[in-house]
C-alpha positions in Angstrom: 69.3 -20.9 -53.1 70.8 -17.8 -51.6 69.6 -15.7 -54.6 66.0 -17.0 -54.0 66.2 -16.1 -50.4 67.4 -12.6 -51.1 64.7 -12.0 -53.8 62.1 -13.2 -51.3 63.2 -10.8 -48.6 63.3 -7.9 -51.0 59.7 -8.7 -52.2 58.5 -8.9 -48.6 60.1 -5.6 -47.7 58.6 -3.9 -50.7 55.1 -5.3 -49.8 55.5 -4.0 -46.3 56.4 -0.5 -47.5 53.6 -0.4 -50.0 51.1 -1.7 -47.5 52.1 1.0 -45.0 51.7 3.7 -47.6 48.3 2.5 -48.7 47.1 2.4 -45.0 48.2 6.0 -44.6 45.8 7.0 -47.5 43.0 4.7 -46.3 40.7 6.7 -43.9 38.9 3.6 -42.7 42.2 1.8 -41.9 43.5 4.8 -40.0 40.3 5.2 -38.1 40.7 1.5 -37.1 44.1 2.3 -35.7 42.8 4.9 -33.2 42.6 8.0 -35.4 39.3 9.8 -34.6 36.7 9.3 -37.4 36.1 13.1 -37.5 39.8 13.6 -38.4 39.7 11.1 -41.3 39.0 12.1 -44.9 35.6 10.3 -44.8 34.8 12.1 -41.5 35.6 15.5 -43.0 33.6 14.8 -46.1 30.6 13.7 -44.0 30.9 16.9 -41.9 31.0 19.0 -45.1 27.9 17.2 -46.5 26.0 17.8 -43.2 26.9 21.5 -43.3 25.6 21.7 -46.8 22.4 19.9 -45.9 21.8 22.4 -43.1 22.9 25.3 -45.2 20.9 28.5 -44.5 22.1 30.1 -47.7 19.3 28.5 -49.7 16.6 30.3 -47.6 14.1 32.6 -49.3 15.3 35.9 -47.8 12.4 38.3 -47.2 12.5 41.9 -48.3 10.4 44.2 -46.2 9.2 47.0 -48.5 8.0 49.3 -45.7 11.6 50.0 -44.6 12.4 52.7 -42.2 13.4 56.0 -43.8 15.5 58.9 -42.4 14.5 62.2 -44.0 16.5 65.4 -43.5 16.2 67.1 -40.1 15.6 70.8 -39.9 18.2 71.5 -37.3 21.6 73.3 -37.5 24.8 71.5 -38.3 26.9 70.2 -35.4 30.5 69.3 -34.8 31.0 65.8 -33.3 34.3 64.5 -31.9 35.5 61.2 -33.2 35.0 58.2 -30.8 38.0 56.5 -32.4 40.6 59.1 -33.1 41.3 61.5 -30.2 41.2 65.2 -31.3 39.5 64.5 -34.6 36.1 66.2 -35.3 33.5 65.9 -38.0 30.9 68.4 -39.3 27.5 66.7 -39.4 24.7 68.5 -41.4 21.2 67.0 -40.6 19.6 69.2 -43.3 21.5 67.6 -46.2 22.3 64.4 -44.2 26.0 64.8 -44.9 29.2 64.3 -42.8 32.9 64.9 -43.3 33.9 61.4 -42.0 35.6 58.9 -44.3 32.7 56.4 -44.2 30.3 59.0 -45.5 32.7 60.3 -48.2 33.4 56.8 -49.4 30.0 55.1 -49.0 27.3 57.1 -47.4 27.4 59.9 -50.0 26.5 57.5 -52.7 23.3 56.3 -51.0 19.9 58.0 -51.4 18.9 60.7 -49.0 16.5 59.2 -46.5 18.0 55.7 -46.7 19.6 53.9 -43.8 22.6 53.2 -46.0 23.4 56.9 -46.0 23.8 57.2 -42.2 27.3 57.1 -40.8 27.7 56.6 -37.1 27.7 60.4 -36.6 24.5 61.0 -38.5 23.0 58.1 -36.6 24.0 59.7 -33.3 22.3 63.0 -34.4 19.2 61.2 -35.5 19.0 59.2 -32.3 19.2 62.4 -30.2 17.1 64.7 -32.4 15.1 62.6 -34.8 12.1 61.9 -32.6 12.2 58.2 -33.5 10.8 55.4 -31.3 13.2 54.5 -28.5 13.8 51.0 -29.8 14.9 52.4 -33.2 17.3 54.8 -31.4 18.8 51.8 -29.7 19.4 50.2 -33.1 21.0 53.3 -34.5 23.4 53.6 -31.5 24.4 49.9 -31.5 27.8 50.1 -33.2 28.5 46.4 -32.4 25.6 45.1 -34.5 24.4 47.9 -36.7 25.0 47.4 -40.4 23.9 49.9 -43.0 22.9 47.2 -45.4 20.8 45.1 -43.0 17.1 44.8 -43.6 15.4 46.6 -40.7 11.8 46.4 -39.6 10.2 48.2 -36.7 6.8 48.2 -35.2 4.8 46.7 -32.3 4.4 43.0 -31.5 1.7 42.3 -29.0 1.7 45.9 -28.0 5.5 46.0 -27.3 7.9 48.0 -29.5 10.2 45.8 -31.6 13.0 46.3 -34.2 14.2 43.3 -36.2 17.4 43.3 -38.4 18.9 40.7 -40.6 21.2 40.3 -43.6 21.1 37.9 -46.4 23.3 34.8 -45.9 23.6 35.2 -42.1 21.6 32.8 -40.0 21.4 35.2 -37.0 18.5 37.6 -36.7 18.9 40.5 -34.3 15.8 41.5 -32.3 15.5 44.6 -30.1 12.5 44.8 -27.8 11.4 45.8 -24.3 12.9 43.9 -21.4 11.6 45.6 -18.2 8.2 45.9 -16.5 5.5 47.6 -18.5 4.7 50.1 -15.6 8.3 51.4 -15.7 10.1 53.7 -18.2 10.9 51.5 -21.2 14.2 49.7 -21.4 15.3 47.7 -24.4 17.7 44.8 -24.9 19.2 43.1 -27.9 18.4 39.4 -28.5 19.7 37.1 -31.2 17.8 34.2 -32.8 19.4 31.5 -35.0 17.3 30.5 -38.0 18.9 27.0 -38.5 18.8 26.1 -34.8 15.4 27.7 -34.2 16.7 28.9 -30.8 17.7 32.0 -28.9 21.3 32.7 -28.2 22.3 31.7 -24.7 18.6 30.7 -24.1 17.8 34.4 -23.7 14.3 35.2 -25.2 12.3 38.4 -25.0 10.1 38.6 -21.9 6.8 39.6 -23.5 6.5 38.6 -27.1 9.0 35.8 -27.9 6.3 33.5 -29.3 4.8 36.1 -31.5 8.2 37.2 -32.8 9.0 33.6 -33.7 5.6 33.4 -35.5 6.6 36.5 -37.5 10.0 35.0 -38.5 8.3 31.7 -39.5 6.0 33.7 -41.8 8.8 35.9 -43.2 11.2 33.1 -43.9 8.7 30.5 -44.9 9.9 28.0 -42.2 7.4 26.5 -39.8 10.1 25.0 -37.6 10.9 28.6 -36.4 7.6 28.6 -34.5 7.8 28.0 -30.7 
């Protein structure tokens, strides 16, 4: 009898241990014990599936063929001080569109003359100051925070207001530069950001004059009618 009792206790203990281990690997059981569903395995799988369903990587990314070009400028070479390393200077030659900075030597020098990819920040600065480009394009060139040499970049007028639009494949954010102040004043431009998946402006900040028309353009470019206002 004592042997049977001992065997029964051992079996019960083993069952309890195994049951606890199984519950640790059962997402639904853990969720029922107060663990947030979002932290469970099933919750994480559902979140991944939702992200994939909303993925912007499957979009048909447009390629604007009338891209902006930056031909050589017939002006003397200049020496520019580095904005990052005190005391360091670079020689910028607008005629050959060359610079002695590391970016140009490593990357820009391999790009075609006249392409945006060739412009380091120093060539961009010279172009913005001496290139006789539209003011909104100068703002893009000088925007070190958002400027990317490999972005697609379009510039023109939308409803009579100068606009520049930049985007890169695989990134849901589109950057828009356009006029922000009254039309009877000297033009001032601001940067706005539009999210393709959410079909909304960052921080609810939309361009003052042409937001609806810009959204219409994006809907046409990206083939997505939900981008329309």
